[in-house]
N, C-alpha and C positions, 0 to 999 in steps of 0.2 A: 504493500500500500504506500510505502514511503516514496516509491519511484513513480507513482501515478499522479496525474494532474487532477487532484480532487476538485479544484475550482471548475475546471472544464467539465468534469463528470457530473457535478451537481447542477450545472447550468443546462445540461442535456436532459430534457424531460423524458427521454426514452431510456436513460441509464438506470440501472438497478439502485444506484445510490440516491435514496429519497429522504433520508433523515440525517441531519448533522447537528452536533452540539457545538455552539460557537461562542466566541467572545471577541473583543477588540474589533478589528476592521471587518471581520466576517459578519459581525453583528450590526455595525453602523454604516458600513460603506460598501458592502458586497452586494452587487445588483444582480438578482436572479428573478426575472419577471414571472416565471412560472411558479415561484414559491407561493404556496397558498395558505400555509398555517405557520404561526410563530407562537412558541410557548415561552413566556417570560417568568423567570424564577429568581431574579435578582433585582434589588432596588436600583432605580434609575431616575434621573430628573433632567430638566432643561434640554439642551441640544442633543444629549445622548439618547434621551427618551424619544424625542421627535425623530431622530435619524433611525432609531431602531424600529419603531412601528412602521416607518415608511418602507421597510423591506418587504412588507406584505401587501402594499397597495399598488404594486406595478401591474399594468395591464398586459394580459397575454391571451392568446387564442383559447377560447373556452372558459375564461376566467373573468368573472364580473366583480368579485370581491375576495378579500383575504380574511382569514380568521386569526384573531389574536386572543390567546388564552392567558389571562393574567392571574398568576398564582400568588402574587405578593402585594397586590393593590397599588401598583405604580400608576394606574390611571388617575389616582387622586392628584397626581402632580401635573396632569395634562393642562389644566386651566392656567397654572402658573407659567408653564412652558409656552403656551400660546400667547400669553400676555407679553412675553419677552421676545419671542422669535417670529410670531405670525405678522405678516405685513399685508394689508393693514390688520390691526388687532381684531380678533374675531372671537365670538363666543361659541361658534360651531365646532364641535369636536371632530377631529379627523377620523376617529373611530366611532362607529355608531352601534347602538344596541341592536340585537337581532330582531327586535320588534319592527324596526324600519325595514329590515329585509323581508320579514313576513308580509308586511304591507305591499312591498314591491312585488312579491310573488303573487299575492292576491290580485293585484292589478294585471299582472302578466297573464295569469290564468283567465281572468275575466275577458281580457282582450282576445285571446285565441279562441275561447269558447264562443264569444259573441260573433267572431268572424266565421267560425264553422257553422253556427246556426244560420247566419245570414246567407250562406251559399248552399244550405240544405244538407250539411254534413252533421248528423246527429251524434256528436262525440259523447254527450251525456248518456245516450242510450246504451253505450258499451258498459256503463257501470250498473245498469238496471236489468240486464239480461243474464240468463244462465250461461254456462260454459259453451254450449252448442250454439245458442243464439248469438253469442259474442262473435263467433267467426263471421257470421253474416254482417253484423253491425260494423266490424272492422273493415271488411271487404267493401261494404257500401260507402263508408266514410272515405276510404282510399279512392274509390271510383270517382267520387265527387271532387276530391282535392288534388288528384294527380294531374289534371289538365283543366284549362290551358296553362301554359308555362307561368304566367304571372300569378295565377292563383296558387299553384304549387309552391313557387318561390316564397310568396308572402306567408303561406301557412307554415312552411318549414322555418322561416325566419321567426315567426311568432312562437312556434313550438320550441325552438332552440332557446329562445329568450326565457321561456317559462321553466325549461329544464335547468338552465344555468342558475336561475333565481332559486330554484329548489335546492340545487347542490350547494349553493352558497350558505344555506341554513344548516346543512348537515355538519356534524352528527347530532345536532341539537334535537331533543325529543319534540320540540315545537313544530318540526317539519312533518310529523306523522299525520296530522289531519289533512294534509295536502296530497298525501301519497297516491291515493286512488285517482284523483283528478289528473295529476301529473302523469301517472301510469297510463291512463287512457290516451292522453295526447301523445305520449312517447311511443306506444305500440303502433298508432296510426302513422306517425312520422317514420318509424322504422319499417313499417309495411310498405310505404311508398318507396323508400330508398332500396329496400331489398327487392321490391318488384322491378325497379329500374335497373337492378344489378344482374338480371337474367334475361336472356333473349327469348327462350321458349316458354310455353305455358305449361309444360309438363311438371313444373315444380310448384304450381299453384297450391295443390292440396298439401304438399309437404310444408310450404311456408305458412299457410294459414293454420294448418294443424299445430305447428309449433307455437304460433301466437295464441291459439285457443287453449293450449295446455298451461299457459302462464296464468297464474292467479293474479288478477289485476290488483287485488288488495295487498298482495305482498310482492309485487313485481319489482325487480331490480332495474333501475333506470339505466339502460345501457345504450340508448339511441345516441349516435354520434353527434357531437356538438360542432356542427360545421356551418359557417356563415354562408348564406346564399346558396350558390350552386357549386360549392367547392368540393364536389365529389364526382367520380367518374363511373359510368355504368360498365359492367363487365359483360361483354357480349360474345357468345359462342354462335357464330353464324351458321354452324352446321346443324343446329338444333331446331330450326324453324319448321314447324309443322302447321301448315295452313289449315288443315282440318281442325286441329285443336284450337288454333287461333280464332278461326271463324266461330267455333262453338263458344269460346270464351267471350267473343264479341257480343253474343246474344244476351249475356247476363251483365257483363261489365265492359261496355264498348270503349269508354275512355282509357281504361287500363290496357285493353288489348291493342288499341290504336297506338298508345305510347310505347308498348313493347315493340311493335312493328316499326315505329318511328326510330327507335334506338338502333335497330338492325340496319335500316336503310341508311341512316346517317353515317354509321361506322363504315359500312361497305362503300358508300359513295365517296366519302373522304379518303378512304384507303386507296380506292381505284384512281381517284384524281391525283393522289401523290405519285402513283406509278406513271401516270400519263396525263399531262396538263390539258390535253384536248378534251378530257372528261369533266372539266370544271362545270360544264352545263348541268350535269347531274346534281352537283352540290347546290347550284343556284336554284334548280327546280324544287328541291326538297326544302330549301330555305324559304322560298316563296309559298310553298304549300303550308309550312308551319306558321308563317306570318298570317296568312289568310285564315287559318284555323283559329289561331289565338285571337284574331280580331273578330271572330264569330261571323266571318263572311261566308264560310262553309260549315256544314254540320259535321258531326263525327263520322257519319256513314260515308260522306263524300271524301273526308280526310283519309279514312281507312282504305277506301277503294283507290284513291290516288296513290297511296303508299304501296299498295299491292301492285299496281300497274308499274310504278317506278322500279320496284324491286325486281319485277319480271324483266324489265329492260336491262337492269344491272346484271342479272344472271346471263342474259343473252350477250351483253358486252363482255362479260368475263370469259365467254367461250370463243370470242372472235379471234384471239391470237392463234388458237389452235386451228381454226378454220383457215386463217390466212397463211398458216405454216411458218409463223414467226414466234419468237420469244416475246415476253411482255415488253422488254426493253427495245427490241427491234420494232415492235408494233408502235410504241410511243414515237420513235423516230419517223416511222412510216406515216403516222397520223399527222405529225408536225409538217411533213413534206407535202401532204395532200389536203389538209383542212385549213381553212374553209375552201381554198382553191389550191391548185387547178383541177379541173375535171380531166380524168385520164382515160385513154383507151385501154383495152385489155393488155395489149403489148406493153404500153407504158407503165401500167401497174406492176407487171412482172419486173420491169427494169428498176422501178423505184424500190420495190421490195429487196432486190439484190443490193441496191445502194445502202439501204438500211442495215442489212446483214453485214455487208463489208465494213461499214463504218464502225459498228459495235465490235467487230472482230479486231480491227486495226487499233481501236482505242483501248483494248484490254490491258496491255502492259502499262500504258501511261496512267490509267485511272487507278491502278493498284499501288502506285507510288505514294508513300506517306505524305500527306498534305500537298498533293500535286498542285492544287489550285494556288498555293502560296509560293511555289517554286517557279521563277520566271521562265526557265528553260522548258520545264515540263508543260507549263501552261501554254507557252507559245507553240509547243509541239502538238498539243491537242487542237488548238485553233487552226493550225496549218493542216492537220489531218482532216478536220471537218471540211475545210474549203476544198482540199484536193479530192476527197471522195465525193462530195456533193457536186463537184464540177462535172461528174459523169451524168448528171441529170439531163434529160433531153432538152435542147434549147427551145423547141417549139412551145411546150406549155410552160416553160420557165424562163421568161425574159429576164434581163439583167436585174431590174429593180425587184421583181418577185424573188429571184434567186438570192439576192443579198438579204432579203427579209428572212428567207428560210435558213440561211446560214446563221444569221444572228439569233433566231429563235432556237435553233438546234444547239448553239453554243450556250445560251442561257439555260436550256434544259439540262445539258450535261453538267454545267457548273453547279447548278442547284441540286441535282439529283445524285451526284457522286462526290461528296466531299471526301478526300482521301484520309486514311486508307479505306477501301471498301471491298466488297466481294462481288464478283461478276459471275457467280456460279450459274446464273440463268443464261449466260451467253455461251454460244458454241455448241 
């Protein structure tokens, strides 16, 4: 332990070192924003007291308040210290009794419950139904709150604020009366996040079954405290079952549509990264989402639009094989042919060969470490692009269009292959 950097370890919220006994600078000047609890067992006054309690008031992600446990009554000296050091002098104590935190929690709960009731999500019903009825109530609340995006974001923001306010009171027994209400909000928020974390609908029963097994009255508040949309869905594109998805749509259309939306977004963005000419797919889904969020289209139209787009993405994903090209060669071919020029069958064969030859000739250059920062290698790549693309037929590629294709191909290579990289797909 003597050789370890304890200061760095304690500042890391993920490190096992969670409790330290401190004095001197570690007590009055050591800044750890994630420090949530301080136990005071020695007399202090004036600036030492002010600096010490300030250790627990630093803001950090998921932390709204710090807890100070006073074993020796030093808070009696706070008024005197404030009179000396506070500018301007104030009578407001920097540390508040937990009664004010309970009031803050009551307000946070009232706000999220009022919002839920206003949009038709009966959170309170979760507390009044039996174990089996609770499954339906959670699913129904999730269905109402999961979409559109603004509604989901606002609910999760309010839910997280209530959960943080509840945790700020712990481990005080005065938090107990709020547990069931906080638990109901937490399981709905968690159900939304878990739902968005899976692509298929095959896990619906498993997820909701696990939620129903939890006794709301004694639930452990484990929902992640994440501000806004700071989480990412985990999507397995191979699990899409349109039959099950359509069946789920009958009972929970918004949830099923959001499942499908996650799949389409992940696939469209991934395919656009491989091939910049596919950016239109991303623009189309963004437009579809915007119109849905604005209530310009209903959930059925949104769902149908997503299915149609996903079908086109599936077809696009098979195009490289049909053309007899790798994904990288197809990207170059598309750059050379979209949006113009129109090619004859013979010209298409020639342009495909140019795309294959270019990727083959670039193989050695693009595997050089940081090739794009080396003047010699960078120049060699640019020269190779011009030399190979010079084989394009002059008839559909006049000089101005040819120069444009050269520049676009160079930009694609530069952004797509920062060295070092793997060209396993080539050849």
